[in-house]
C-alpha positions in Angstrom: 130.6 135.7 143.9 133.8 137.5 143.3 136.1 138.4 145.9 138.0 141.1 144.1 137.5 144.6 145.7 135.4 147.0 144.0 136.6 149.9 142.2 135.9 153.6 143.4 135.5 155.8 141.0 138.7 158.3 141.4 138.3 161.4 142.9 139.5 164.5 140.9 140.3 167.2 142.9 138.4 170.6 142.1 139.9 173.1 139.9 141.4 176.3 141.0 140.7 179.4 139.1 143.2 180.5 137.1 142.5 183.8 138.2 141.3 184.5 141.8 142.4 188.0 142.9 139.9 189.2 145.5 137.5 192.3 143.6 138.8 194.9 145.9 142.5 194.0 144.7 141.2 194.1 141.0 139.3 197.6 141.5 142.1 198.9 142.2 144.6 197.7 139.3 141.0 198.9 137.1 141.5 202.4 138.7 144.6 202.4 137.2 143.7 201.2 133.7 140.5 202.3 133.0 141.5 206.4 133.6 144.7 205.9 131.7 143.1 204.3 128.4 140.6 207.5 128.9 143.1 210.1 129.5 145.2 208.6 126.2 143.9 211.2 123.6 143.8 214.0 126.1 146.3 216.7 125.4 149.3 217.4 128.0 147.8 220.1 129.5 144.8 218.3 131.0 147.4 215.4 132.1 149.6 217.9 133.8 146.1 219.9 135.6 145.6 216.0 137.2 148.7 215.9 138.6 150.0 217.0 141.7 152.5 220.2 141.7 153.8 220.4 144.9 154.5 224.3 144.8 150.4 224.7 143.6 149.5 222.4 146.5 151.2 224.5 149.2 149.1 227.2 147.3 145.8 225.5 148.1 145.1 223.5 144.8 144.9 220.4 147.4 143.2 218.0 144.4 146.7 216.7 143.2 147.3 214.8 145.5 144.3 212.4 144.7 143.9 213.1 141.0 148.2 212.1 140.3 146.7 208.2 141.1 144.6 208.5 138.6 147.4 209.3 135.6 150.1 207.4 134.2 152.8 208.3 131.5 152.6 205.1 129.5 151.5 201.4 129.2 154.9 200.6 131.1 154.0 202.7 134.2 150.1 201.6 134.3 150.8 198.0 133.6 153.2 197.6 136.3 151.6 199.5 138.8 148.2 197.7 138.4 150.4 194.5 138.3 151.6 195.3 141.7 148.1 196.5 143.2 146.5 193.2 142.4 150.0 191.1 143.8 150.3 193.1 147.1 146.2 193.9 147.2 145.5 190.6 147.6 146.3 189.7 150.9 145.6 193.2 152.0 142.1 193.1 150.7 141.5 189.3 151.8 142.5 191.0 155.4 140.4 193.3 156.0 137.2 191.3 154.4 135.7 190.9 151.1 132.5 192.1 151.9 131.0 195.1 151.1 132.3 196.8 154.5 135.4 195.0 154.1 135.9 196.5 150.3 135.0 200.0 151.5 137.9 200.0 154.1 140.2 198.9 151.4 139.6 201.5 148.7 139.7 204.0 151.9 143.4 202.5 152.7 144.3 202.5 149.4 144.0 206.1 149.0 145.1 207.2 151.9 148.3 205.4 151.5 147.9 207.4 148.2 147.2 211.2 149.7 149.8 210.6 152.5 152.9 209.8 150.0 151.7 212.5 147.6 151.9 215.6 150.8 155.2 213.7 152.2 156.7 214.4 148.5 155.1 217.8 148.4 156.9 218.7 151.7 160.2 217.2 151.1 160.0 219.7 147.6 157.7 222.3 148.4 158.7 224.6 146.2 158.9 222.2 143.3 156.4 222.6 140.2 157.3 219.2 138.7 154.2 218.0 137.8 154.0 214.3 139.6 151.6 211.3 138.5 151.1 208.1 139.1 149.6 205.6 141.9 153.1 204.2 143.1 152.3 205.9 146.0 149.4 203.8 146.7 150.3 200.9 145.6 153.8 200.9 147.5 151.0 201.2 150.5 149.8 198.1 149.7 152.9 196.6 149.7 154.2 197.9 152.9 150.8 196.3 154.2 151.1 193.8 152.7 154.5 192.7 154.2 153.2 192.8 157.5 150.2 190.4 156.9 152.7 187.9 154.7 155.0 188.0 158.0 151.9 186.3 159.8 149.1 185.2 157.6 145.5 185.6 158.6 146.8 188.6 160.9 149.0 192.0 161.0 152.3 191.3 162.0 155.1 193.2 163.9 155.9 196.7 162.2 159.8 195.6 162.4 158.9 191.8 160.8 161.5 189.9 158.9 159.4 190.4 155.9 158.6 194.3 156.5 162.9 194.7 156.5 163.4 192.7 153.7 161.1 193.8 151.3 161.2 197.7 152.7 165.1 197.4 151.6 164.7 196.2 148.5 162.2 198.6 147.8 164.2 201.3 148.9 167.1 200.1 146.8 164.9 200.0 144.0 163.7 203.6 144.7 167.8 205.0 144.7 168.3 203.2 141.4 165.5 204.9 139.9 166.5 208.5 141.7 169.6 207.8 139.6 168.5 206.6 136.4 165.9 209.4 135.9 162.1 209.0 135.5 161.7 206.2 132.6 158.7 204.9 133.2 156.8 208.2 132.8 157.7 208.4 129.3 158.6 212.4 129.6 154.7 212.9 130.5 155.5 213.9 134.0 157.7 213.3 137.0 157.7 209.7 139.1 158.4 210.3 142.6 160.6 208.0 144.1 160.5 209.6 147.3 156.7 209.4 147.3 157.0 205.0 147.1 158.7 205.3 150.1 156.8 207.5 151.9 153.4 205.5 150.8 155.8 202.2 151.9 155.5 203.6 155.5 152.7 204.7 155.8 151.0 201.3 154.4 153.0 199.6 156.9 151.7 201.9 159.8 148.2 202.1 158.7 147.0 198.5 158.0 146.7 198.2 162.1 144.3 200.4 162.7 142.4 199.9 159.5 142.3 196.1 160.3 140.8 196.8 163.6 138.5 199.2 161.8 137.6 196.0 159.7 137.2 193.7 162.7 140.0 191.4 161.8 142.2 191.9 164.5 142.5 188.6 167.0 142.0 189.2 170.5 145.0 189.8 172.3 147.1 191.1 169.2 148.7 194.4 169.5 147.9 196.1 165.6 150.4 198.9 166.0 
């Protein structure tokens, strides 16, 4: 009988999926890319009719704060917003839950950030007749929310946590640069409102608390605000 130790089969660790983004974040990205592809052949008048025009908004045409999120000026604009929606939407989606209820709350959160960013821009420029397009305000809301989640993974961190401050300051600088350089990403199809990005970020950082509480993912004793 041999005294040599028996050889055990080498255990191979399970392979991680290359693409494992939560489905609500994928849905947010798809809501950017799919309408953009459908609108590629639309004329400018149709695109502008879906944009947010602050002057028209205050005159009673309120639909623009929603429809603007599904209109983008070019591939660069659409792809960047879709990529950011995937990156920052992932931690938010996991916090809110990946079941049907959590996904629905995620969608409402995303839309709320986009709507508030549009209203914020319209309040800053009430007499503007510029056409504002893009989901950047809604995506910025995901960024603000993700910053609070990344500060304390698995729950909502403080509204003035280190990640919120650092990411917020970085986003402020980026948008100030955009304000100086103009609307390059829109490819001439409409205005990308940098102010709406900042409003969206603040809205997301604030709203993630009550939305997470609504989803039932706030541990006891944790203040969601």
